[in-house]
C-alpha positions in Angstrom: 0.0 0.0 0.0 1.3 3.4 -1.0 1.2 6.1 1.7 0.3 9.5 0.3 0.6 12.6 2.4 -1.8 15.5 1.6 -0.2 18.8 2.4 -3.0 21.1 3.4 -2.2 24.7 2.5 -5.6 26.3 2.6 -8.7 26.2 4.7 -12.3 26.2 3.3 -14.6 28.7 4.6 -17.0 27.4 7.4 -20.3 27.3 5.5 -18.6 25.3 2.7 -16.6 23.2 5.2 -19.8 22.1 7.0 -21.5 21.0 3.7 -18.6 19.6 1.7 -15.7 18.8 3.9 -12.1 20.2 3.8 -9.7 20.2 0.9 -7.8 17.0 1.9 -11.0 15.1 2.1 -11.9 16.3 -1.5 -8.5 15.2 -2.6 -8.9 11.7 -1.1 -12.4 11.3 -2.5 -11.1 12.3 -6.0 -7.9 10.3 -6.1 -9.0 7.1 -4.2 -10.8 5.5 -7.3 -7.6 5.9 -9.2 -5.4 4.7 -6.3 -7.4 1.9 -4.6 -4.3 0.5 -2.9 -3.3 3.8 -1.4 -3.8 5.3 2.1 -4.1 9.1 2.7 -2.9 11.2 5.6 -3.1 15.0 6.1 -0.2 17.2 7.1 -1.3 20.8 7.6 1.3 23.6 7.5 -1.5 26.1 7.4 -2.6 24.8 10.8 1.0 24.9 12.2 2.0 21.3 11.6 5.6 20.6 10.5 6.3 18.6 7.4 9.1 16.4 8.7 11.2 14.2 6.5 10.4 14.1 2.8 10.7 10.3 3.1 7.9 10.0 5.6 5.4 9.1 2.8 5.6 7.5 -0.6 4.3 10.7 -2.3 2.6 13.9 -1.7 -0.3 16.1 -2.9 -0.3 19.8 -2.2 -3.7 21.4 -2.1 -5.1 24.7 -3.2 -5.2 27.8 -1.0 -6.4 31.3 -0.9 -2.8 32.5 -0.2 -0.3 33.6 -2.8 3.2 32.1 -3.0 4.8 35.5 -2.8 3.0 36.3 0.6 5.2 36.6 3.7 3.9 33.7 5.5 6.0 31.7 7.9 5.2 28.2 6.5 5.8 29.0 2.8 9.7 29.0 2.8 9.9 25.6 4.6 7.4 24.2 2.1 9.5 25.4 -0.8 12.5 23.7 0.8 10.4 20.5 1.2 9.5 20.7 -2.5 13.1 21.0 -3.6 14.0 18.0 -1.3 11.2 16.0 -2.9 12.5 16.8 -6.3 16.1 16.1 -5.5 15.2 12.8 -3.8 12.8 11.6 -6.5 9.8 11.6 -4.1 6.6 11.8 -6.1 4.6 15.0 -5.7 1.4 16.4 -7.4 0.4 20.0 -6.9 -3.1 21.6 -7.3 -3.7 25.3 -7.9 -1.6 26.9 -5.1 0.3 23.6 -5.1 1.0 24.1 -8.8 2.3 27.6 -8.2 4.4 26.9 -5.2 6.1 23.9 -6.9 6.9 26.1 -9.8 8.2 28.9 -7.6 10.4 26.5 -5.5 11.9 25.0 -8.6 12.9 28.2 -10.3 9.6 29.5 -12.1 7.7 32.7 -11.5 4.2 33.2 -10.3 2.2 36.4 -10.8 -1.4 37.7 -11.1 -3.1 36.7 -14.2 -3.3 39.5 -16.8 -7.0 39.2 -17.1 -7.8 39.0 -13.4 -10.0 36.2 -12.0 -10.3 33.0 -13.9 -13.4 31.1 -12.7 -15.6 28.3 -14.1 -15.1 25.0 -16.0 -12.3 25.7 -18.4 -11.1 23.8 -21.4 -7.4 23.2 -21.8 -5.8 21.8 -24.9 -3.4 19.2 -23.7 -0.8 16.6 -24.6 -0.6 14.6 -21.4 1.8 11.6 -21.3 0.2 8.5 -22.8 -2.2 6.9 -22.0 -3.8 10.1 -20.9 -3.5 12.1 -24.2 -7.1 11.7 -25.5 -7.9 15.2 -24.3 -8.7 18.3 -24.1 -9.1 18.5 -20.3 -12.3 20.2 -19.0 -12.2 20.9 -15.3 -13.0 23.5 -12.7 -10.6 26.6 -12.3 -10.7 29.4 -9.8 -7.6 31.5 -9.5 -6.0 35.0 -9.8 -2.4 34.0 -9.7 -0.7 31.7 -12.2 2.7 30.5 -13.3 4.1 32.9 -15.9 7.7 31.6 -16.3 8.5 27.9 -16.4 11.0 26.3 -14.0 14.0 24.9 -15.8 13.1 21.3 -15.1 9.4 21.6 -16.2 7.5 21.1 -19.5 4.0 22.5 -19.9 1.6 20.0 -21.4 -1.8 21.8 -21.1 -3.0 25.3 -21.3 -5.3 27.7 -23.0 -5.5 31.4 -24.0 -5.9 32.7 -20.4 -3.6 30.2 -18.7 -0.7 28.9 -20.8 1.0 26.8 -18.2 -2.0 25.0 -16.7 -0.2 21.6 -16.4 3.5 21.0 -15.7 5.4 17.8 -15.8 9.0 17.7 -14.3 12.0 15.7 -15.2 11.4 13.6 -12.1 8.1 12.1 -10.6 6.5 15.5 -10.1 3.6 17.2 -11.9 1.0 19.9 -11.1 -2.2 21.5 -12.4 -3.4 25.0 -12.1 -7.1 23.9 -12.1 -9.1 22.0 -9.4 -9.9 18.4 -10.5 -10.8 17.6 -6.8 -13.8 19.9 -6.9 -17.1 18.3 -7.4 -19.9 20.1 -9.3 -21.9 20.7 -6.1 -18.9 22.2 -4.2 -17.8 24.3 -7.1 -21.4 25.7 -7.5 -21.5 26.6 -3.8 -18.0 28.0 -3.9 -18.7 30.3 -6.9 -21.8 31.5 -5.1 -19.9 32.1 -1.9 -17.2 34.0 -3.8 -19.6 36.0 -5.9 -19.0 39.3 -4.0 -15.4 39.2 -5.2 -16.2 38.3 -8.8 -17.2 40.7 -11.7 -21.0 40.0 -12.3 -20.5 38.9 -15.9 -17.8 36.5 -14.8 -20.0 35.2 -12.0 -22.9 34.4 -14.5 -20.5 32.8 -17.0 -18.9 30.7 -14.3 -22.3 29.3 -13.1 -23.3 28.6 -16.7 -20.1 26.8 -17.3 -21.1 24.1 -14.7 -23.4 22.5 -17.4 -20.1 21.4 -19.2 -19.2 17.8 -18.5 -15.7 17.5 -16.9 -13.2 14.8 -17.2 -11.7 15.1 -13.7 -11.4 11.3 -13.4 -8.9 11.4 -16.3 -6.8 13.9 -14.3 -7.0 11.6 -11.3 -5.5 8.8 -13.3 -2.8 11.1 -14.5 -2.0 12.1 -10.9 -2.1 8.6 -9.8 0.5 7.6 -12.4 2.7 10.5 -11.2 2.4 9.4 -7.5 3.3 5.8 -8.4 6.3 6.8 -10.4 9.8 6.3 -8.8 12.0 7.6 -11.6 15.1 9.6 -10.7 15.3 13.3 -11.5 18.1 14.5 -13.8 19.1 17.9 -12.3 19.5 18.8 -8.6 17.9 22.0 -7.3 19.8 23.7 -4.5 18.0 24.6 -1.2 18.0 28.3 -0.6 19.2 29.8 2.7 
């Protein structure tokens, strides 16, 4: 049985938490069908827990968050070091939204606000995921303002669209990440969009709700993530820790 650590970097708002559970529980529910022999345990830097050794688990998933990677928050630099340790030691890792951004930032990329502001709704991404996942495009929930704008040296982008070019990154070791939210169910995403509506431009809010009629293929992304987390290949280039 593979032991997967879910690194919780964001907390759901209380009304949504009561109805839908926290982000780690969403990740477990999304990934479990694709990883039936895996167990999942949460480590929560956002709640003050320390990450410990990168070898404590067979692989890691980093959740989404309302925080930005460039915020001055005490747990962000240790998490960036942890990501570099995972890369250098070929420990599998998969990042989602904030997880995607902090992995890119830790490994030499750049994250900045999206030029067009909020991106919200079911988005379509043209993709060339590694076989056997390449019968795409990917259609999945997205909600973000920041995004990766410069690739890390060790990364290749394999999915994107006009508003988010670097929506999926694969690295030269067993690491990958996505800007979107494959762990979001339709019910949660609908309630989240309504909860966030005061922050969204009215037209974007209406468009986001209408987009929920689109059928997503989030299960395909789960199988892609499961393949990354089961991969033990060695990386090619070491990334130094930063003091």
